[in-house]
C-alpha positions, 0 to 999 in steps of 0.5 A: 490511501492506506492499503493492507498487503500480504506479502507472498515473498516474506509471508507476512501482512504489511500496512503502507500508506501512500503519500508524496515523495516528500512525506515518505518514511519507509520505517513508518510504513509510509511509500511514495506514490512513485516508489515502485510499491506505490506505483504498483498499487495505485488503482488496485482493488481488494483481491489483486495481486501485483508483482513489484520489482524492488532493489531487493528483489521481486516481491508479490503482494495481495491487497487485503484491504484498501482505505481511501482518504474519502472512505476515512472521511466518511468514516469520521463523519459517521461517529 
């Protein structure tokens, strides 16, 4: 899944792709589903706000856009 969030703590939009821990690369926006941010975003919907405790402190993230692998496959089939 790809999730676009608004980080209220940093006042910026960020896009994360949720991946397995083996694929994770924070610098590329690839967040492990087992990381604090990844765990907090699983099951959330657009409009939800979550508070995440990270090693750098608490962050408040609002889900702006959510694209699942199923959505991406459907978009590819419509082209």
